[in-house]
Each structure stands twice: as structure tokens, then as C-alpha cells.
N, C-alpha and C positions, 0 to 999 in steps of 0.2 A: 608595625612593619617599618623598617627604616627606608629613607629615601633611596639609599643605594640599592636595596632589594627591589624597590618599586621600579627603579631605572633598569635594573637587570631584567625584570619581568617584561618591561616595555620593549627593550631591545631584543631579547631572545624570542619573545612570543607575539610581538606585534600588537601589544595592547594599545588601544587608542585613547584610553582615559585611565584614571587611577584604578589600579587593581583589576585590569582586564575588564573593561565594560562596566565599571562600577563596583567590583568586588574589592574590598580592602580589609585590612585588619581591624578597622573600627566597626565593621558590620558584625552583628551578633551571629553566632552559628545558626545556620539555616537548615539543619538536619533534624528531622523529626525523631523522637525516641522510638525504639522498636516496639511493636505490639507484642504483648505476651512475655516481656522480659527476655527476649532471645539474646544469646551471647554472640555478638557479631563484631566485625571490624568497624562498622559504623558506630558502635558503642565505645570505640577507643581501644579495644583489645587487639593483641597481635594475631596474625593469621594462625600461628601455631596454637594459640589458646582456644580458638573457636572452630577451626576447620575440622578438627577431630580426625580420626582414622576411619574412613569408610571404604570398604572393599569395592572393587569394580562392580560386583554384583549388586551391592547395596546402592551404589550410585545409579546404576542402570535402573533399578527398581524405582527409585525416587523420580527419575526423569520420566519413566513410563507412566507413573501415576499422574504427573502433570500433563503428559501427552493425551492420556485417555480423558482427562477432565476438560482440557482447554481446546485442543485442536478440533475434535468433532463439532463442538459448539460453534467455533468460529467458521468452520467450513460450511456448516448448515446455514448460518446467518449470511455469509457472503454469497452462497448459492441463491438464497432467496432474494437478497438485495440486487444482485446482478440480473436475475431474471426479471425483477420488477422494473428496473431502469431501462432494460434493453428489449422488452417484449413489444415495443411499439412497432418494430420491424415485422414481427409475426402478425400483429393485429392489422397492420397495413394491408397485407395481401389476403387477410381473412375477411375483408369487406369494409374496414374502417375508412380507408382512403376515399372510397366513393360515397359512403354514408355521410361523412363529415365534410365532403368536398375539399379535400386537402390538396388542391391543385396548385401548380406553380411552386412557390417557396413555402407554402403553408406547412407542409410536412416537415421540412427542414427547420422551420421556426419552432415547431412543437418539440423537436429533438433538442434544439438549442436552449430554450428557456430553462430547462432542467438544470443546466450547468451553471447558470448565472447565480442562483441561490445556493447551489451545491458548493460552489467555490467560495462564496462569501462566508458561509457558516462553518467551514472546516476548522479553521484556526480557533475561533471561539469555542468550538466543541471540545477540542483537546485541552483547552484551559479549564473548562468545566470538568473534564475527566480527571484532571489532577486535583480538583477540589472535592468532587463528589465521587462516591464509590462507583467503579465501573459497572458492577452488577445492576445498580439502580439506573445509571445513565443509559446503558445499552438497552435495558428493558423499555425505557421511555422511547428511545429512538426506534426500536423494532416495532413497537405498537403503533407509533405515529406513521411510519412509512406503509405499514400494512393497511391502516385505515384509509390513507390517501389513495392507495392503489385500488382498494375495494370500491371506493366512491368513484374512481375513474370509470368504472364500468357503468355508471349511471349518466355519463355526460352525453348530451345530444347535439352539441354544437362545437364549432372550432374554438370559440372563446372559452368554453367550459374545459376543453382539453388543455388549453394553454394554462389556465388557472390550476388545474390538477397537476400538471407537470412542474409548475413553479413550486407548489407546496411539497411535491415529492422530493425536489432538490433540497428543500429545507430539512425534511425529515431524514433523508439518507446521508446528509453531509457528514455527520459525525462518526459513522460506523467504521469506514476503512482506516482513517487516521488512528482511531482508538484501538482497533484490532491489531494493527501493525506495531503500535507503541506497546501494547500489552505483551507481545512476544518478546520485546527487548528487555523487559523486567523479569522474565521467567527463564530465559535461556542465554547462554554465552554467545558471543558474536558469530562463531562458526557452527552454531546449532540453529540459528534463527532462520536462515533462508529455506532450508528443507521443510521446516514447519510452515513458513509463510507460503511456500509453493503448494503445499497440500491444500491449504484453504483458498489460495488464489486460483488453484486449478479448478475450483468451483466456478470461477468466471468463465473458464474454457468450457467446462461441462454445462454451464448455464445455457450456452448456445445450443448444445445438444438437447438438454432437457426442455428448454424453451420451445425448440422446434417440435419435439415429441409431444409435449403437453398441448401446444397449439394445434397440432394435428388431431389430437383426441378431443380437446375442448371445443374446437370449431364445429364438431358434429352436434353440439348442443344448440345450434342455431335455431331460434324460434321458441325454445323453452322459456316459459314465463313471459313471452312476448319480447325477449331480448335477442339481439343479434349474437352470432357466435363470437365475434371479436370482443363484445362486452363481457361475455363469460370468461374469456381469457384473463381480463383484468380482475374480475371479481374473485375467481377461484385462486388466482395467484396472489391476491392480496390478503385473503383470509389466512393463509399459511403463516406468515410472519406474526399476525395478531395472536394466533394460538401459541406460537413459540415464545412470544414476549412474556407471557405469564410464568414461564419456567426459568427465565434467565436469572431472576433475583435469587433463586435457590440453587442454581446449578453453576453459574459463572463465578470462578474464583477471582477475587480482587487483586491480591498480591501475595507473594510467598510468606510474608510475615504472619498472615492471618489464615493461611490455608489449613483448614481443619482436616482435610483428607491426607495431610502429611503429618508424620510424627514431629515432635519438637526438635529432635535431632536432625531429621530431614529438612525441616524449615531452616534451621541454622546453617546447614550445609548448602542449601540452595541459595540463600541470601549471600553467603560469603563467597561462593564460587563465582557469582556475578560481580560482587564488589572487587574481587581480585583480578578480574579479567580486563586488564589494561593493554595487553598485547606486548608488554616488555618484560613481564615477570617481576615488576616492581611497582610500587604505588597502588592506588585503589581508586574506585569510582563509587558513586552513591546513587541509589534510586529513591532515597528517603528525603530528598530536598524538596522544599516548597517552591511553587512557581511564584515568581515575582517579576518586577519590571526589568531587573538586570538580566534574568534568563530569557525574558521575552526579547530584549534587544539583541542578546547574544545569538539567538536563533536566526534573527533577521540579518545580522551583519556578516555571517559566514558566506563568503562569495562562492564557495564550493557547493553550497546548497543551491544557490541560484543557477550555477552552471549545470548541476544535475537535473534541473528542470528540462533541459533540452532533450536528453534521452527519455525523460518521463513523457514529454510531448510526443516523442517518436512513438511511444506505446499508446498514449491516449488518443492522439489524432487518428492513428491507424485503427485501433481496436474499436473505438466508438463509431467511426465511419464504416468500418468493416461489418460489425455486427448488425448495424441498421440497414446495410445495403446487400449483404451477401445472399439473403433469401431471394431478393429481386434479381441479383446476378445469376443465381442458379436457375431461377424461373425462366430467365431470358435464354437459357441454353436449350429450352424446349420442353421443360417439365411443367406439369400442372401445379396449381398452388399447393396442394397437399403434398405431392411428391417433392416439391422444392423444399418444403419444411424438413422432410426426412433426409434429403440429400445433403443438408448442412451438417448433420450429426457427425459423420466421419471426420469432417474438417476439424471440428472442435475436440473430438476425442484424440486426434493426433496431436493437437496443440497441448492438450492436457498432459499426455505422457511425456512429451518433450519438455514441458515446463518443470515437471517434477524431476525428471532425469537430470536436467541442467542444474537444478538447485542442489541436488545431492552431490553432483560433481564439483560445483562451486564451493560448497562447504568442505568437501574432502580435501581439495587442494588449496583451500583458504585464499581464493582469488575471486574478484567480482568483475573488474573491468574487461578482462578478456572475453567474458561471456556476453557482456554488453556489445562489444565489437562484433563477435561472431553471430549473435542473434540478429542484429540489424543488417549484417551482410546477407544473411539468408532472406530477410524481408526484402532487401533491395533486389535480389535476384527474382523474387516473386513478383514484385511490382514492375520490374523491367519486362518480365515475361507477359504480364497482363497488358502492358502498353504496346508490346510488339505484335501481339496476336491479331490477325485480321478478323475481328469480331463481325458477325456471329459464327464464322467458320471455326473449325477445330474446337468443338465444345469439350472434348476430352482433355486437351492441353490446357484450356482455360480452367477447367476444374482442378487439374493437377497443381497449377501455380497458386490456386487459392490455398492449398495446403501449405506451401512455402510461406505465403503471406501470414497465415495464422500462426504457424510455428515461430517465424521470425519476430512477430509482434508480441506474442504472449511470453516467450521465454525471458527476454531482458527485463521485464517489469519487476519481478522479485529481486533481480540483481541490483537495480538502481535504488529501490526502496531500502533494501538491506544495506547497501553501501553507505547511504546517508545515515541510517540508524546505527550502524557499526561505528561511525566516525563522529558522533555527537555525544557529549557528556558535559554536565550531569544530566539526569533524566528530565529536568524541567526544560533545559535547552533542547534536548532531544525531542520532547513533546511538541515544542513550538516549531523546531526545524523540520521535523517530519510532516507536521501539519501544513507548514508553508510549502514544502515540496509538493505535497499531494494537492493542496489547494490551487497553487499557480499551475501545477502540472495538469490538473483537470480542466484548465481553460482550453487545453487541447481538444476537449470534447466539443467545445463550441465550434472550433475550426472543423473537426472531423464530421460534425453534423451538417456542415454547409458546403462541402466540397464535392459531394456526389450528387450531381444534378440529374433529375429525371430526364431532362431533354438530351443528355449526353449518353443515355443508355443505348447499347450495352457496353460501349467502350470506356466510359467514365474517365477520359483523359485528365481532367482537372483533379479528380479524387486520387487516382493512382499516381499522378505526377507530383502532387503536393506531398503525399505520403513517402514517395521515393526520396524527395529532397530532404524531408525532416529526418528520415532514417540515416541518410548520409551525414547530416550534421550531427546526429547522435553519436556516430562512430568517432567523429572528430572530437566531440566533447568528452567521450570516454578516454581518449588518448591523453587529452590535456589533464583530466582528473588524475589519471594514473601517474603522470609525470609529477604533478604538484604534490600528491600524497607521498610518493616515494622520496622526493627531494626533502620534504619536511621530516620524514622518518629518519633519513640519513643525517640530517642536521642535528636531530635530537640524540641520535646514537653518538655522534661526535661530541656533543655537549656533555652527555653523561660520562663518556669515557675520559674526557678532559678534566671535568670537575670532580667526578666521583659521586657515587650514590649517597654516601654518608654526608658529604659536604652539602649537596643539594637539599637533603632532608633537614639539615641544620639551618639552612637559610629560610625555609618555609615551614610554617606549622602544618599539621595534618589538615586542619580546616581550610587553610589557604590552598593546599594542593587539591582538595576536594572541589573547591570553588573554581579552580582553574579548569577542571574537567578535562576536555580533550586538548586543552592548551598546556596541560601539565607536561613537564619534561619526561615523565615516565609513561605517557600515553603514546601508543603507536597506532597509526591509521591503517585500516584495511585497504588493500589495493584491488 
């Protein structure tokens, strides 16, 4: 590549070093050959040569096959994972708080230590995912967190609980980044969020299931000499262990090797993703190898870092909320068992809202408006909780908990999908999404330490901090929308001025692939 082209790339797309973060024409092509000899644009063929003619019915059939194989598995796994990481709140009011003497800040510390290791191991996990087959890696992850959760039911001291929570963070760290990344290699950008919402809705449902299971399991108190709260951990840990043995056989790794699709369907799925750049020109690849260049590119995108703020809005709120809401409901005058049951409608409402917003977002092909709207609803909920003269008006308190849950859960899939839609190639996306989720989950540390038992039932610190971060999340969403739209307009003007053919003559296909989301043909999702 000539110096002139290098300079143009640097001027037009903000490259900070040769070839956009180290990509240059003297690097060897970094795209893996397709499995099974598929005819794809990644193999250098034109779209017309490989896309074939598939009727809408045939296309819908291929996508349904993927949905039936991938989404139920991810949903089940996330349901199990979220139950296992958030069931401490249920165990607390089932007797664990007094048995382990979790007075003062001990309970908050037990919540917090999980996130330390959870955050540290998320990015390395997605690097391993790009190297190792997802079906193998996720099987290992699932077995590990189930084993840790089961053993948590045997702890008899505060120190033992801390150790178990630390190892649970290590075991669970890789699942959510892996699951969200997998969706981006199977679906086009405006098909991803509704699928993500279905399995993320499991997080909302986990609150309902966790409360229902805790209500039932708590009645096993005394069996085998174990307290009811210990049985909550044991039984909820055995489930992922059982599921882990099926993942190797059931979880598909990537479209190129999907045996449940015909060869024609595989070619079609691979190519429809490769051609999904948002401009109708150019292409992207999911067959690139992860390397130091892609690792740096994921870290250097400032918009990923800004997206962490709305992620914090969700994580600070939801982790603090799920750990505290059983106690908040109990303080309204309900017994321990009934408080568990009364949390169920809150999470069910959040589940339906999350799925509905995701479908709407994909339909109108917008993300940031739903970030703003969701956090605005959460702000109303938190303002209501802060304004209510607790413990009076229990019905009003309960109502505003619905707004809080809906406002916190709905934006989550929007921000994760927004970042996933706007990163390419797949190696940069794997790092960038893991970075978002890793740093974003530090919000769990904050959320676990802002609801103080001494402030019950008003919790001014907890509700106040959540209100502030939700407001900042709205501001961040506005800035992201302006930045992405401005860059799209700049690229539209550049392509119109230079011409598509001229630009393609300047760059080789490999160079355009390596540019990824910095390609002049790539358009960002707003």
C-alpha cells in the first residue's frame, strides 16, 4: 500500500499508527479458510456468486433452525447463571444472614467479591473463546460454576462464603460475553437484539424463579441436617452441572460447521452476515484470527468506553436491586416467604418489557432512543422511592419498584447490542464487547455496596446513587448518538465524493476487511 493511501486512511478514519492500529499491506491475510469448502465472500467470490437465490420462506426456515438450536440453550444457561449469582438475597432472608453472622458490611462484602474476579476474567475468556470451540469452552464454564455453587451449600463460616463467591466469579466470568458475541456471528445487526432479549429476559425471570424456588426449597430446612438456605445453593448448583454435559453435543460453534443446516443454508447464513455493513457495499468477516492488533483496536475505541456508563446504569441498579428487593418487600410488612413471592410480579413485568423493547428496537433499527427512554423510566421509579415517606404508603412503594425494574432491565440489551453492532471485524468485536461487559460489571461492586441495612427501609444512598447513574446514562446515550450519526454522515459524503469504484481501487479486499468498522463502507447503528 502506498504512502498516499496510508495518509488518506489516517486522515479519513483517524488511524493512530500505520494501517489503522497496526494493520498494513505487509501483514499476511488473517482470515481463516472456510470449513467444509463453503462458497463465500470470505473466499474471495462476489456476492452474486455465492448468495444464491433463496426464497423468503427458505430464508425464514434457515433462521428458525438457528433460533431453535441456539436461543433456548443460551436462555437456559443465562437463567441458571443469573439465579446462581443473585440467590444470595434469597438465602439472606432464609436464615443465612443470622447463621453466618453477616452483620454490618459483611453481607455487602460477600456480594462484592464476586465481581472482582468476574470482571478480571471476562476479557481473557473471550480471547479463549476465539481460540477454542465455544461448545467446549462453555461446557467447562457451566460445569465450573455449578460445582462452585453446589459447594457453597456446605459453607459454615463467613470466610468460606467469601471464598466461594470469589471462585463463582471466576467460573461465571466467561458466559455472558461469550453468549452475546455468539449471537453476532449468527445474526444480522437488526436481528440480534430481539434474540439477546429473549435470553437476557432470563435475568428478569431469574428473579421470579429464584424467589419461587427459594420459597419451595426453604421448606427443606433440617433435611440431612442442613439449613434451608444451604439447600437453595445445593439444588440451584446441581442444575448447571447437569446441563454442562449436554452443551458439547448441542451448542453450535459457528455457521460454517453447523451440521443442522444444509450446505446451501450455511453458505447463505455466512454470506448474509458478511454483507451486513449497513451501507449496501463492502463486507465484514467473522473468520479473522484474534491477534494483538485486534486486541488494541477493541481497547482504543472511545465509544466502547463511553458505552460503559449506560452499562453501569444497568449493572449498578440491577445488582443492587436484585440483592435488596426481597428485603424492601419484606419491610412493607410481609413475611419472609411471602416477600419472596411478592418479588415475582416485578420481574415478570420487567421480562415482558425487555422483550417488547428489543423487538421494537430491531424493527425501527434504532438503539439509543431506547436507552434514553428506559433510563428515564428508571429515574421516575427512583425519584418515587426517594420521595415516599417510608414505611407509609406500601402500595405506592411496591408500584415504583415495577418502574425501577422495567427501567433498568430494558436498556441493557440496547447498550450491549449497540456496541456489538458497531464493532468489526469479529476479533475486535470479541475484545470490545468483553471490555464493555467487564468494566461495566464493575458496577456490580458499586451496586452491592450502596444499599445499607442501617438505612432500611428508605435506602437513600442506594436509590440516590442509582438515580444519578441513570441520569448520566441518558447523557451518554445522547453523545453516542451524535457521534455515530456524525461519522455516518461523513462517510456518506466521502463515498459520494470519491465514488465506490474509486475507493475499492484504492484498497484491496483484505485491507477493507482489516479496517472493519473503520471501512468507508461500514455504517454505525444509532
